[in-house]
C-alpha positions in Angstrom: 13.0 -9.5 -2.2 15.6 -11.7 -3.8 14.4 -15.3 -4.4 17.4 -17.0 -6.0 16.6 -20.7 -6.7 18.7 -23.8 -6.8 19.6 -24.9 -10.3 18.3 -28.3 -9.4 14.7 -26.9 -9.1 14.6 -24.2 -11.9 11.4 -22.2 -12.3 9.7 -22.1 -15.6 8.3 -19.6 -18.1 5.5 -21.3 -20.2 7.0 -24.7 -19.3 10.6 -23.7 -20.2 13.0 -24.1 -17.3 15.0 -21.0 -16.3 17.8 -20.0 -14.0 16.0 -17.3 -11.9 18.6 -14.9 -10.5 16.2 -12.4 -9.1 12.5 -11.8 -8.4 11.2 -8.6 -6.9 7.9 -8.0 -5.1 4.8 -9.5 -6.6 3.7 -12.8 -8.1 6.6 -15.1 -9.0 5.7 -16.2 -12.5 6.2 -14.2 -15.7 5.7 -14.3 -19.4 7.8 -12.2 -21.8 5.6 -10.1 -24.1 8.0 -8.2 -26.4 11.3 -6.3 -26.6 10.3 -2.6 -26.6 13.7 -1.3 -27.5 15.8 -1.5 -30.7 19.3 -2.9 -30.4 20.8 0.6 -30.3 18.3 1.9 -27.7 19.1 -1.1 -25.5 22.8 -0.5 -25.8 22.3 3.1 -24.7 20.3 2.0 -21.7 22.8 -0.8 -20.9 25.7 1.5 -21.2 24.2 4.1 -18.8 23.6 1.3 -16.2 27.2 0.1 -16.7 28.6 3.5 -16.1 26.5 3.9 -13.0 27.9 0.6 -11.7 31.4 1.5 -12.5 31.0 4.9 -10.8 29.9 3.1 -7.7 32.9 0.8 -8.0 30.7 -2.2 -8.4 33.2 -3.8 -10.7 32.0 -7.4 -10.3 28.4 -6.4 -11.1 29.6 -4.4 -14.2 31.6 -7.4 -15.4 28.7 -9.7 -14.9 26.3 -7.4 -16.8 28.8 -7.2 -19.7 29.4 -11.0 -19.7 25.7 -12.0 -19.9 23.9 -10.9 -23.1 20.8 -9.7 -21.3 17.9 -8.1 -23.1 15.1 -6.0 -21.5 11.6 -7.2 -22.1 8.1 -6.1 -21.2 6.5 -8.8 -19.1 3.2 -9.9 -17.6 1.8 -12.7 -15.5 -1.4 -14.6 -14.8 -2.8 -11.5 -12.9 -2.2 -9.2 -15.8 0.6 -7.2 -14.0 2.9 -5.2 -16.3 6.6 -5.0 -15.5 10.1 -5.4 -17.1 12.2 -8.6 -17.3 15.9 -8.8 -17.8 16.4 -12.1 -19.8 18.5 -13.9 -22.2 18.7 -17.3 -23.8 22.1 -18.9 -24.1 23.6 -22.1 -25.5 23.7 -25.3 -23.4 27.3 -24.9 -22.3 26.8 -21.3 -21.2 23.5 -22.3 -19.5 25.4 -24.9 -17.4 28.1 -22.4 -16.5 25.6 -19.8 -15.4 23.5 -22.3 -13.4 26.5 -22.9 -11.2 26.4 -19.2 -10.2 22.8 -19.5 -9.1 22.7 -19.3 -5.3 26.2 -17.7 -5.1 26.1 -14.8 -2.7 28.4 -12.6 -4.7 26.4 -13.2 -7.9 23.2 -12.4 -6.1 24.6 -9.2 -4.8 25.8 -8.3 -8.3 22.4 -9.0 -9.8 20.7 -6.8 -7.2 23.2 -4.0 -8.0 22.3 -4.3 -11.7 18.6 -4.2 -11.0 19.1 -1.1 -8.8 21.2 0.7 -11.5 18.5 0.0 -14.1 15.8 1.2 -11.7 17.6 4.5 -11.1 17.6 5.2 -14.9 13.9 4.5 -15.2 13.7 0.8 -15.8 12.1 -1.1 -13.0 12.9 -4.8 -13.3 10.9 -7.5 -11.5 12.6 -10.6 -12.8 16.1 -11.5 -13.9 16.4 -14.9 -15.6 18.4 -17.0 -18.1 17.0 -19.7 -20.3 18.6 -22.3 -22.6 18.3 -21.7 -26.3 17.5 -25.1 -27.8 18.1 -23.6 -31.3 21.6 -22.2 -30.4 24.4 -22.5 -32.9 27.5 -20.5 -33.8 27.5 -16.9 -32.7 26.5 -14.5 -35.4 29.0 -12.2 -37.1 29.0 -8.9 -35.2 26.3 -6.2 -36.1 27.7 -3.8 -38.7 27.8 -0.1 -38.0 28.4 1.4 -41.5 29.9 4.8 -41.9 27.7 5.6 -44.9 24.1 4.9 -43.9 20.5 6.0 -43.9 17.5 5.8 -41.6 16.3 2.8 -43.5 19.6 0.9 -43.2 20.0 1.7 -39.5 16.4 0.6 -38.7 16.7 -2.6 -40.8 19.9 -3.6 -39.0 18.4 -2.9 -35.6 15.3 -4.8 -36.4 17.4 -7.8 -37.6 19.4 -7.8 -34.5 16.3 -7.9 -32.3 14.9 -10.8 -34.4 18.1 -12.7 -34.2 18.2 -12.4 -30.4 14.7 -13.9 -30.2 14.3 -17.7 -30.3 13.9 -18.9 -33.9 14.1 -15.3 -35.2 16.9 -15.7 -37.8 14.4 -16.7 -40.5 12.5 -13.5 -40.0 15.8 -11.5 -39.9 16.9 -12.6 -43.4 14.5 -10.1 -45.0 15.7 -7.2 -42.7 19.5 -7.8 -43.3 18.7 -8.0 -47.1 16.9 -4.7 -46.9 19.8 -3.2 -45.0 22.4 -4.4 -47.6 20.2 -3.2 -50.5 19.8 0.2 -48.8 23.5 0.4 -48.0 24.6 -0.4 -51.5 22.3 2.4 -52.8 23.8 4.9 -50.3 27.5 4.1 -51.1 26.7 4.4 -54.8 25.2 7.8 -54.2 28.2 8.7 -52.0 30.5 7.6 -54.8 28.6 9.6 -57.4 27.7 6.3 -59.2 24.5 6.5 -61.2 22.0 3.6 -60.8 18.5 2.7 -61.9 15.7 3.3 -59.3 14.8 -0.4 -59.5 18.5 -1.7 -59.3 18.8 -4.8 -57.1 21.7 -5.9 -54.9 23.4 -7.7 -57.8 23.3 -4.7 -60.1 24.4 -2.3 -57.4 27.4 -4.4 -56.3 28.4 -4.8 -60.0 28.4 -1.0 -60.4 30.5 -0.6 -57.3 33.1 -3.1 -58.4 33.2 -1.5 -61.8 33.2 2.2 -60.9 34.2 2.7 -57.3 38.0 3.4 -57.0 38.2 1.4 -53.8 37.0 -1.8 -55.6 37.9 -1.3 -59.3 41.6 -0.6 -58.8 44.5 -2.8 -57.6 44.0 -4.5 -54.3 47.2 -4.5 -52.2 46.8 -8.2 -51.3 46.7 -9.1 -55.0 45.3 -12.1 -56.8 44.4 -14.3 -53.9 41.9 -11.6 -52.7 40.6 -11.1 -56.2 39.9 -14.8 -56.4 38.0 -14.5 -53.0 36.0 -11.5 -54.1 34.8 -12.9 -57.5 32.6 -15.5 -55.9 31.0 -12.9 -53.7 29.2 -11.6 -56.8 27.7 -15.1 -57.1 26.7 -15.0 -53.4 25.0 -11.6 -53.8 23.3 -12.9 -56.9 21.6 -15.6 -54.8 20.4 -13.2 -52.0 17.4 -11.9 -53.9 15.8 -15.3 -54.7 16.6 -16.5 -51.2 14.9 -13.5 -49.7 12.0 -13.6 -52.1 11.3 -17.4 -52.0 12.7 -18.7 -48.8 12.2 -16.0 -46.1 9.4 -14.3 -44.3 9.4 -11.5 -46.8 6.5 -13.2 -48.6 4.0 -16.0 -47.5 6.4 -18.7 -48.8 5.4 -22.3 -48.4 9.1 -23.4 -47.9 11.3 -21.5 -45.6 15.0 -21.6 -44.7 16.1 -23.7 -41.8 17.5 -21.8 -38.8 21.2 -22.8 -39.6 20.7 -21.8 -43.3 19.1 -18.5 -42.2 22.2 -17.7 -40.0 24.5 -18.6 -42.9 22.7 -16.0 -45.1 22.8 -13.4 -42.3 26.5 -14.0 -41.5 27.4 -13.9 -45.2 25.7 -10.5 -45.5 27.2 -9.1 -42.4 30.7 -10.3 -43.4 30.2 -8.5 -46.7 29.0 -5.4 -44.9 32.1 -5.3 -42.7 34.5 -5.7 -45.7 32.7 -3.1 -47.9 32.4 -0.6 -45.1 36.1 -0.8 -44.2 37.2 -0.7 -47.8 34.9 2.1 -48.9 35.5 4.2 -45.7 39.2 4.3 -46.4 38.6 5.6 -49.9 36.0 8.1 -48.6 38.5 9.4 -46.0 41.1 10.0 -48.7 38.6 11.8 -50.9 37.2 14.0 -48.1 40.2 14.3 -45.8 38.1 13.0 -42.9 39.1 10.1 -40.7 36.9 7.0 -41.4 35.3 7.0 -37.9 
């Protein structure tokens, strides 16, 4: 049963107004409990559903599924029912755009096709909804996918992505992206045969890379302007440890970063990730004779 509502009378989850695109059989209300999948696990599920939609030539449904940053949640309601919810929170402008699609026959058909595709790969969705993110700001820098990695790095990045996608989660994600960067710097030092102390922090590891790794210690083709840009990065990295230790959820700190400042830290770390991975992967490819992907 599809019970699309008018955007003028939006339903609510714990008092928060939603655009409800779909409700299956059962009680109408819901509460999101948790996200049971890591970012990579969800991308795999989402990709499988997308391929199924494309194979059926449901192009409009596939495009809608790609355009809306849905996440899959475990959900419950007043009666204690357990089910899955397809949900996302978007900024105010996007919320208004999507609210105009509510009640549209083509959109309703596309949503039903998405629900059916997910059901066929083992994920039965009872509700599809979109909420407004009152804390929304600039979009985060894309999730890194480093070529040199470890289980710790991959898990920390996935955890951070999941926290960022939850309301107010950037403050908690600072610790995870810091852990990912620390682990990544250790891995690329090992990969480059650069010795480091067991207790070396991010500042020391980055300094060793700049001093000893051929990709960073030699001449940079872009010349002095890039060198001038890179030098302050050492200062940025030097601030990450105290920010993480005294202003994040890593410890029971009395004073925490604001959400915009937390996203600034996360975006700075992710930008550094992207640059280092690209630069070091080129060098590694030349050394091993393997393409950097």
